[in-house]
N, C-alpha and C positions, 0 to 999 in steps of 0.2 A: 637634684641635683640629677643631672640626664643618665639614664642609662648605660651609654657609651661612657663616660667618665669614669662611673663606678666600676663598670668592668677592666676599665686600663688602669685604675688604682689598685685592684685586687692582683692583677698581674705583677705590678711593680711592686708585690711586699714580699715579705719575708713572712713564710707559712712555718707554725711550730702546731706539730699536735698533743693532745693531753686528752686522760680519761677523769671525767671528773664522777663526782655522786650526782648520779642523773634527775635527782629531783631538787641540785643545784644550778642547771645547766641556765635554766632563766635568770640567776641570780647573778650568776657572772658572768651572762650577756651585757646583764644591766649594769652593771658593775664598769666593765673594760669600754663598753661602750657611752657611758658617761665621760669617759675621756677621750675627747673631739679627736679624732683621727690618729690616735692610737693602735689603736685595732677592733676589727668586725672580727666578732664569733661565729663561727658557721657548726652547725650541728649535723656531724656525720651520720652516726648511729645512736637515736637519745634512749633506746635498749642496754646499750652499753657503756655510754656518758661519753662518748668519744664526740670530741670536737677541734675545728682546728682556727687556730689563729693567723688572722689575716694582719699582720703585724705591717704600719706604716715606716716607711723609710725614716730609719734614725732612730726610733722609740722603740728597737729593742730592748734599750735599757732601761725604759721606764715600764714598759708591758712586764718586764722580770720582775721590777719592784711590786709592781702591784701581784703578780701571781704568788711570789714569797708571800708577802704580806695576807693574802687571800687563804692561802695554805694551813694559816693559824686559826682559820676555823671551816672550813671546808675540805675535804679531801681532794685534790687537786696533783696528780701526777703525770709526767713526760711521756711520752710514747712515742716510738718510730712513725714513722709516716703510713697511716691508719689505710 
């Protein structure tokens, strides 16, 4: 995918911020990005475990279900904008 298209897609997304166990950031990225087009995870502060999810248009419900399911196994809490 071309860089311009990637940047355009990130602007069209819904952003949700979360704090996760910093040891689980890679796992969260792996799971969410495995659902093609649902969300892209970006790490804001790796020491604090602060991440932002860029959720694709129309995919908020799916992303929320994935997060709820993951909360059974790892610490993920919604936070206000980082």
